[in-house]
C-alpha positions as CSV (number, residue, x, y, z in Angstrom):
1,M,-49.1,40.2,-5.6
2,N,-48.2,39.5,-9.3
3,S,-46.2,36.3,-9.6
4,L,-43.7,38.1,-11.9
5,R,-42.9,40.4,-9.0
6,W,-42.2,37.7,-6.5
7,P,-38.7,37.9,-5.1
8,R,-36.0,36.1,-7.0
9,D,-35.3,33.6,-4.2
10,T,-39.0,32.8,-4.1
11,R,-39.0,32.0,-7.8
12,L,-35.9,29.9,-7.5
13,L,-37.4,27.9,-4.6
14,L,-40.6,27.3,-6.7
15,A,-38.5,26.2,-9.6
16,A,-36.6,23.8,-7.4
17,R,-39.8,22.3,-6.1
18,G,-40.9,21.7,-9.7
19,A,-37.7,19.9,-10.6
20,R,-37.7,17.8,-7.5
21,S,-41.4,16.7,-7.8
22,I,-41.0,14.9,-11.1
23,G,-38.8,12.1,-9.7
24,Q,-41.0,12.0,-6.6
25,G,-44.1,11.5,-8.8
26,A,-42.6,8.7,-10.7
27,L,-41.6,6.8,-7.5
28,I,-44.9,7.4,-5.6
29,V,-46.4,5.1,-8.2
30,G,-43.4,3.0,-9.1
31,F,-41.5,2.3,-6.0
32,A,-44.0,0.0,-4.2
33,L,-44.6,-1.8,-7.4
34,Y,-40.9,-2.2,-7.9
35,L,-40.5,-3.8,-4.5
36,D,-43.5,-6.0,-5.3
37,A,-41.7,-7.1,-8.6
38,L,-38.6,-7.8,-6.5
39,G,-40.6,-10.2,-4.4
40,W,-41.3,-8.1,-1.3
41,R,-44.5,-8.9,0.6
42,A,-47.0,-6.2,1.6
43,P,-46.0,-6.0,5.3
44,A,-42.4,-5.7,4.4
45,I,-43.1,-2.8,1.9
46,G,-45.2,-1.1,4.6
47,A,-42.4,-1.6,7.2
48,L,-39.9,0.1,4.9
49,F,-42.2,3.1,4.4
50,T,-42.7,3.3,8.1
51,A,-39.0,3.2,8.9
52,G,-38.4,6.0,6.3
53,L,-41.1,8.2,7.8
54,L,-39.7,7.7,11.3
55,A,-36.3,8.8,10.0
56,D,-37.9,11.8,8.4
57,A,-39.7,12.7,11.6
58,L,-36.4,12.7,13.5
59,L,-34.8,15.1,11.1
60,V,-37.8,17.3,10.8
61,S,-37.7,17.8,14.6
62,V,-34.3,19.5,14.4
63,S,-34.0,20.9,10.9
64,G,-36.4,23.8,11.3
65,P,-35.1,25.1,14.7
66,L,-31.5,24.7,13.5
67,S,-32.2,26.7,10.4
68,D,-33.6,29.5,12.5
69,R,-30.1,29.8,14.0
70,F,-27.8,28.9,11.1
71,G,-29.7,29.8,7.9
72,R,-31.7,27.9,5.4
73,K,-29.6,27.4,2.3
74,R,-27.0,24.9,3.5
75,F,-29.6,22.5,4.8
76,L,-31.3,22.3,1.4
77,L,-28.0,21.8,-0.4
78,V,-27.0,18.9,1.9
79,Y,-30.4,17.3,1.3
80,E,-30.0,17.5,-2.5
81,V,-26.5,15.9,-2.3
82,L,-27.9,13.0,-0.2
83,H,-30.9,12.7,-2.5
84,G,-28.7,12.4,-5.5
85,L,-26.4,9.8,-4.0
86,S,-29.4,7.7,-2.9
87,A,-30.9,7.8,-6.4
88,T,-27.6,6.8,-7.9
89,T,-27.4,3.9,-5.6
90,A,-30.9,2.7,-6.4
91,L,-30.2,3.1,-10.1
92,M,-27.2,0.8,-9.9
93,T,-28.4,-2.1,-7.6
94,A,-31.4,-3.9,-6.2
95,D,-29.4,-5.5,-3.4
96,P,-31.5,-4.8,-0.2
97,H,-28.3,-4.0,1.7
98,W,-27.9,-1.0,-0.5
99,L,-31.5,-0.3,-1.6
100,I,-32.9,-0.1,1.9
101,P,-30.5,2.7,3.1
102,A,-31.0,4.5,-0.2
103,A,-34.8,4.4,0.2
104,L,-34.6,5.6,3.8
105,V,-32.4,8.6,2.9
106,G,-33.9,9.4,-0.5
107,G,-37.5,9.2,0.5
108,F,-38.5,7.0,-2.4
109,G,-42.3,6.5,-2.8
110,R,-43.2,8.5,0.3
111,G,-45.0,11.3,-1.7
112,A,-43.4,14.5,-0.5
113,N,-45.3,16.5,-3.3
114,G,-42.1,18.2,-4.4
115,S,-40.9,19.2,-0.9
116,S,-37.4,18.7,0.4
117,G,-38.4,15.7,2.6
118,P,-37.2,16.1,6.2
119,F,-35.9,19.6,5.3
120,A,-39.4,20.8,4.2
121,P,-39.7,23.1,7.3
122,V,-36.5,24.8,6.2
123,E,-37.8,25.3,2.7
124,L,-41.2,26.7,4.0
125,A,-39.5,29.0,6.5
126,W,-37.3,30.4,3.7
127,L,-40.2,30.8,1.4
128,S,-42.2,32.9,4.0
129,Q,-39.5,35.4,4.8
130,P,-40.0,38.1,2.1
131,L,-43.8,37.7,2.0
132,A,-46.6,39.7,3.8
133,A,-49.0,37.6,5.8
134,V,-51.9,38.2,3.4
135,D,-49.8,37.0,0.4
136,R,-48.6,33.7,1.9
137,G,-51.8,31.8,1.2
138,R,-51.5,32.5,-2.5
139,V,-47.7,31.9,-2.8
140,Y,-47.9,28.7,-0.7
141,S,-50.8,27.5,-2.8
142,A,-48.8,28.2,-6.0
143,N,-45.9,26.4,-4.5
144,M,-48.0,23.3,-3.9
145,A,-49.6,23.6,-7.4
146,I,-46.1,23.5,-8.9
147,G,-45.2,20.5,-6.8
148,F,-48.4,18.7,-7.8
149,S,-47.9,19.5,-11.5
150,G,-44.5,18.0,-11.4
151,M,-45.8,15.0,-9.5
152,A,-48.4,14.5,-12.3
153,V,-45.6,14.5,-14.9
154,G,-43.6,12.0,-12.9
155,A,-46.6,9.8,-12.2
156,L,-47.3,9.6,-15.9
157,L,-43.6,8.7,-16.5
158,S,-44.0,5.9,-14.0
159,G,-45.6,3.9,-16.9
160,L,-42.1,3.6,-18.5
161,P,-41.5,0.1,-17.2
162,V,-44.2,-1.2,-19.5
163,L,-42.5,0.4,-22.5
164,L,-39.1,-0.8,-21.5
165,D,-40.2,-4.4,-20.9
166,P,-38.8,-5.6,-24.3
167,W,-35.3,-4.5,-23.2
168,L,-35.5,-4.6,-19.4
169,S,-37.5,-7.5,-18.1
170,G,-39.2,-7.7,-14.7
171,A,-38.1,-5.5,-11.9
172,A,-35.1,-4.1,-13.8
173,A,-37.6,-2.1,-16.0
174,F,-38.4,0.1,-12.9
175,R,-34.8,1.2,-12.3
176,P,-34.7,4.0,-14.9
177,L,-37.3,5.8,-12.7
178,F,-34.5,6.5,-10.2
179,G,-32.7,8.5,-13.0
180,L,-35.6,11.0,-12.9
181,S,-35.0,11.4,-9.2
182,L,-31.2,11.9,-9.8
183,G,-31.9,14.5,-12.5
184,G,-34.2,16.4,-10.2
185,A,-31.5,16.5,-7.5
186,L,-28.9,17.9,-9.9
187,C,-31.3,20.6,-11.1
188,C,-32.1,21.6,-7.5
189,L,-28.5,21.9,-6.6
190,I,-28.0,24.4,-9.4
191,L,-31.1,26.4,-8.6
192,L,-30.4,26.6,-4.9
193,A,-26.8,27.5,-5.5
194,C,-28.0,30.5,-7.5
195,A,-30.2,31.6,-4.6
196,G,-29.2,34.4,-2.1
197,D,-27.4,34.2,1.2
198,M,-28.1,31.9,4.1
199,H,-31.3,33.9,4.8
200,R,-30.8,34.0,8.5
201,P,-33.9,35.7,10.1
202,R,-33.1,39.2,11.3
203,A,-32.2,39.3,14.9
204,V,-34.6,41.0,17.2
205,T,-32.8,43.7,19.1
206,R,-33.8,45.1,22.5
207,A,-32.6,47.6,24.8
208,P,-30.4,46.1,27.6
209,D,-33.1,46.6,30.2
210,T,-36.0,45.4,28.1
211,P,-37.2,41.9,29.1
212,P,-38.1,39.3,26.4
213,D,-41.8,39.1,25.5
214,T,-42.5,36.0,27.5
215,A,-46.3,36.4,27.2
216,T,-46.1,36.3,23.4
217,H,-43.7,33.4,23.6
218,R,-46.0,31.4,25.9
219,A,-49.0,32.2,23.7
220,E,-47.1,30.9,20.6
221,N,-46.0,27.8,22.4
222,A,-49.6,27.1,23.4
223,L,-50.7,27.4,19.8
224,L,-47.9,25.1,18.6
225,R,-48.9,22.4,21.2
226,R,-52.4,22.5,19.8
227,L,-51.1,22.4,16.3
228,F,-49.0,19.4,17.1
229,G,-52.0,17.4,18.5
230,I,-54.4,18.3,15.7
231,N,-51.9,17.6,13.0
232,A,-51.1,14.2,14.6
233,L,-54.7,13.2,13.7
234,N,-54.1,14.2,10.1
235,G,-50.8,12.3,10.0
236,I,-52.3,9.0,11.1
237,A,-55.0,9.3,8.4
238,I,-52.5,10.2,5.7
239,G,-50.2,7.3,6.6
240,L,-53.1,4.8,6.3
241,V,-54.2,5.8,2.8
242,G,-51.3,7.7,1.1
243,P,-48.1,5.8,0.4
244,L,-49.7,2.5,-0.7
245,M,-52.5,3.9,-2.9
246,A,-50.9,2.6,-6.1
247,Y,-50.4,-0.7,-4.5
248,W,-54.1,-0.8,-3.4
249,F,-55.2,-0.2,-7.1
250,A,-52.9,-3.1,-8.2
251,V,-54.2,-5.5,-5.6
252,R,-57.8,-4.5,-5.6
253,F,-58.3,-4.5,-9.4
254,G,-55.3,-6.4,-10.7
255,R,-54.1,-3.5,-12.8
256,S,-50.5,-2.8,-14.0
257,P,-48.5,0.4,-13.9
258,A,-49.7,1.2,-17.4
259,D,-53.2,1.7,-16.0
260,I,-52.3,3.1,-12.6
261,A,-49.8,5.7,-13.8
262,P,-52.3,7.9,-15.8
263,V,-54.7,7.8,-12.9
264,M,-52.1,9.0,-10.4
265,A,-50.9,11.6,-12.9
266,L,-54.3,13.0,-13.5
267,A,-54.9,13.1,-9.8
268,Y,-51.9,15.3,-9.2
269,L,-52.7,17.5,-12.2
270,V,-56.2,18.1,-11.0
271,T,-54.8,18.7,-7.5
272,A,-52.5,21.4,-8.9
273,V,-55.5,23.2,-10.3
274,S,-57.3,22.8,-7.0
275,S,-54.3,24.3,-5.2
276,V,-54.5,27.4,-7.3
277,W,-58.3,27.6,-6.7
278,A,-57.8,27.1,-3.0
279,G,-55.4,30.1,-2.9
280,R,-58.1,32.3,-4.4
281,L,-60.7,30.8,-2.1
282,V,-58.5,31.7,0.9
283,R,-58.6,35.4,0.0
284,T,-62.5,35.4,0.0
285,T,-63.4,33.0,2.8
286,G,-60.2,32.7,4.9
287,I,-57.8,29.8,5.3
288,V,-59.8,27.8,7.9
289,N,-63.1,27.9,6.0
290,A,-61.3,26.9,2.8
291,V,-59.6,24.0,4.5
292,V,-62.7,22.7,6.3
293,W,-65.0,22.9,3.3
294,M,-62.7,21.3,0.8
295,R,-61.4,18.6,3.0
296,G,-64.9,17.8,4.4
297,A,-66.0,17.0,0.8
298,G,-62.8,15.0,0.3
299,L,-63.6,13.0,3.5
300,L,-67.0,11.9,2.0
301,L,-65.2,10.7,-1.1
302,L,-62.7,8.8,0.9
303,L,-65.5,6.8,2.6
304,A,-67.0,6.1,-0.8
305,L,-63.7,5.0,-2.5
306,P,-63.5,1.4,-1.3
307,L,-67.1,0.8,-2.3
308,M,-66.5,1.4,-6.0
309,P,-67.0,-1.8,-8.0
310,T,-64.7,-1.0,-11.0
311,F,-61.3,0.4,-11.5
312,W,-62.3,3.4,-13.4
313,M,-65.0,4.4,-10.9
314,A,-62.5,4.1,-8.1
315,A,-60.1,6.1,-10.2
316,C,-62.5,9.0,-10.7
317,V,-63.3,9.1,-6.9
318,H,-59.6,9.1,-6.1
319,I,-58.9,12.0,-8.5
320,A,-61.7,14.1,-7.0
321,R,-60.7,13.2,-3.4
322,S,-57.1,14.1,-4.1
323,A,-58.0,17.5,-5.5
324,L,-60.1,18.4,-2.5
325,N,-58.0,17.0,0.2
326,R,-54.4,17.8,-0.9
327,G,-55.3,21.0,-2.7
328,T,-55.4,22.8,0.7
329,A,-51.8,22.0,1.6
330,G,-50.5,25.4,0.7
331,A,-53.2,27.2,2.7
332,R,-52.5,25.1,5.8
333,Q,-48.8,25.9,5.5
334,A,-49.6,29.6,5.3
335,L,-51.6,29.4,8.5
336,T,-48.8,27.5,10.3
337,V,-46.1,30.2,9.6
338,S,-48.6,32.9,10.6
339,L,-49.0,31.5,14.2
340,V,-45.6,32.8,15.3
341,R,-43.1,35.6,14.8
342,A,-40.7,35.6,11.9
343,E,-37.7,34.3,13.9
344,R,-39.7,31.2,15.1
345,R,-41.1,30.1,11.7
346,G,-38.6,27.2,11.5
347,V,-39.8,26.0,14.8
348,A,-43.4,26.3,13.7
349,T,-43.0,24.4,10.4
350,S,-40.9,21.7,12.1
351,T,-43.7,21.3,14.8
352,A,-46.3,21.0,12.1
353,S,-44.3,18.6,10.0
354,M,-43.2,16.4,12.9
355,A,-46.8,16.1,14.1
356,I,-47.7,14.7,10.8
357,Q,-44.6,12.6,10.2
358,L,-44.5,10.7,13.5
359,P,-48.0,9.2,13.5
360,R,-47.9,9.0,9.7
361,A,-45.0,6.6,10.0
362,A,-47.3,3.9,11.6
363,G,-49.8,4.2,8.8
364,P,-48.0,2.2,6.0
365,L,-47.2,-0.6,8.3
366,A,-50.8,-0.8,9.6
367,A,-52.1,-0.6,6.0
368,G,-49.7,-3.3,4.8
369,L,-50.9,-5.6,7.6
370,F,-54.5,-4.9,6.7
371,F,-53.8,-5.6,3.0
372,G,-51.8,-8.7,3.8
373,A,-54.8,-10.1,5.8
374,G,-57.2,-9.3,2.9
375,Y,-58.9,-6.3,4.6
376,L,-58.6,-3.9,1.7
377,S,-61.3,-1.4,2.8
378,A,-60.3,-1.1,6.5
379,P,-57.6,1.5,6.2
380,F,-60.0,3.9,4.4
381,Y,-62.6,3.8,7.2
382,V,-60.1,4.0,10.0
383,A,-58.5,7.0,8.3
384,G,-62.0,8.6,7.9
385,V,-62.4,8.8,11.7
386,F,-59.1,10.6,12.1
387,F,-59.7,13.0,9.2
388,G,-63.1,13.9,10.7
389,S,-61.7,14.6,14.1
390,Y,-58.9,16.7,12.6
391,L,-61.4,18.9,10.7
392,Y,-63.6,19.5,13.8
393,L,-60.6,20.6,15.9
394,Y,-58.9,22.6,13.2
395,R,-61.9,24.9,12.9
396,R,-62.5,25.1,16.6
397,V,-58.9,26.0,17.5
398,F,-57.6,28.1,14.6
399,A,-60.6,30.1,13.3
400,A,-59.6,33.0,15.5
401,H,-56.0,33.0,14.3
402,D,-56.7,33.0,10.5
403,P,-54.7,35.9,8.9
404,N,-57.2,36.0,6.0
405,R,-60.3,35.9,8.2
406,R,-63.0,38.3,7.2
407,R,-63.7,40.6,10.1
408,P,-66.9,42.5,10.5
409,A,-66.8,46.2,9.7
410,R,-66.9,48.6,12.6
């Protein structure tokens, strides 16, 4: 499918993701460093991230199923309004009584890769509706590539506090980063308002004497239960190494945002290219093979990362690992929505997201405790065990349900 021929709403959703991702990229680098500049300790920073992820998990559990019944658009509009209010609050004050609620609602620093936070299942279900199953891998990979590209721009802009230091000293130099988040929310509101109707999935009509397809329903539920358990392993690992990565570079090598920001920006940019490549790989090898091969290589790099003796060596390993590990996100999302019928895609994406978010929430707190005790390598190796288990089970369970699987000729 030529990208110029994608449906109008698809293009608007992709544009919204790009606008949203810039502010998220700036804060994935800058927010933890901002809290550090305010005098927060590592366990407290980790606890705030954990609380935010738990709040996200609660909303994720209901947003997808509700959108199956009431439509997609209104949920995303509400999210952008709340996101904009949170960014405005953080831009105006550093008082913890205001900053903590703003961070919990706005998702600051949690690295959503351009998605709509706890309403990501709504966004993904909406995106899938006009697409054929074989096209979803490519479109979802493009969606992630746009998000990662915006994250790269935002991560590069997270170096602004160093440039603003002559005028805004200390922690105050980080506050303009919240303006990027506010600008993204306003752009998204305009783009989403221009999208079509509520996109309620078409109701499935049956003759009065036709019973519901309970066998299909049970089979889908069984797959979703397996998806939940397998994604939970992935969520634990992501929580241990994701949200505090910039903080790890600062503590491990004593580097400032001026050094860390370009590394994180390049990691997201390379990941965007990797996402496009993964979309093409899916069409030739299938989703499951693409995920296992790329993330398996990323796992090896994860285990090597804490062994790197210099900042720049560690930076190169992180960039390559990011590209291989996160570049498969769009492909994995495409598989998720292919496991169920169209009218249940909100449930499927919520199940997949909640399975990651709930265990992921414990990761930043655990990593913060490890870092606070001086064990800077431990989170990487614990995460490696969970990533490895995830990949083994992912292939074992979902290889037979891959919509892009190459089947032997008859």
